[in-house]
N, C-alpha and C positions, 0 to 999 in steps of 0.2 A: 420492460426489456431483458438481455441477457448477457450478465457480462462476467470477467471470469475474474475471479480474487484467491488469490495466494494457488493456482493452480486449477480452484473448483468453478467450474460454472455453475452461475446462481443468478436467481431470479428477482429483479428488484423494478422499484416503481419511479418511472420518468421523472428525470430531475431532480436526484440525488447528488449530493454534493459530497467531496471526496470524506468532510467532517463528519456528514451524517451515516456513510458506510464506517468510516472508524467510531463509531460509535454503535451501528447497526452490527457489526462483526466482532463487540465485546473486546478489544483490539487491545491487551495486558501495556500499560503504561502510555498511554494516547500521548501523553505531552511528549516522549519520548522516539516517537516513530517516524522514517520516512517513509515516504512513499514515492512510488511510480506507479504513471500511468502510462501505457503504452510505451513501457520501459525508458520515458522521461521522468525526473525529479519532480513534485510538485512543492515550493516552495511553501515554505508553515503557512505564509501571510494570505496566500492565496486559498487552502484547504476549503474555508468558509465560502467560497467564491466561486472553485472550479465544480465544474459538472462534468457527472460522469455519462457516456451517451451509448448507447448501444453497440456492444461488440468489443469495449474497451476493454484493457488488460493493465489490473490493479494487484500490486505488489506492498509488501510491505515491511519494514527493516525497521527492526528493535532494537535499541540501543538496550544494552544488558549491563555492561562493565564495563572496565577498563581494560588499557591496555593489549599485549596480542588479541586476545576475544571482546574486541570492544564492541561488537554486534554480532547479535544472530537473525542469519535470513530466515525468511518464511516465506515460503511458495516458489521460490527458486530452484528449478525443475536441476540445474547445475551451479552450484556456488561457484566454482570456478571461469562459470560464463561471466561473472561481474568482477569488475576490478573497482573496491572500495577505495583506495587513498594511491 
């Protein structure tokens, strides 16, 4: 299947879960990542069971610090398009 990960088209096997994708993409600090699937947030408790489908779009938000620079966005084309809080 072909999916978009952080703005890049990639090929993965069918049946891939969000957790497996995080591992395959070698996401920095996987315990502190927030994932959107087709612009919808995936709850941490659902990452092991949420299956990604052909054509899906996945983005990672990596929590890297505190204060005004609380997170770093990876893959978003325009950070101003996303209201964080």
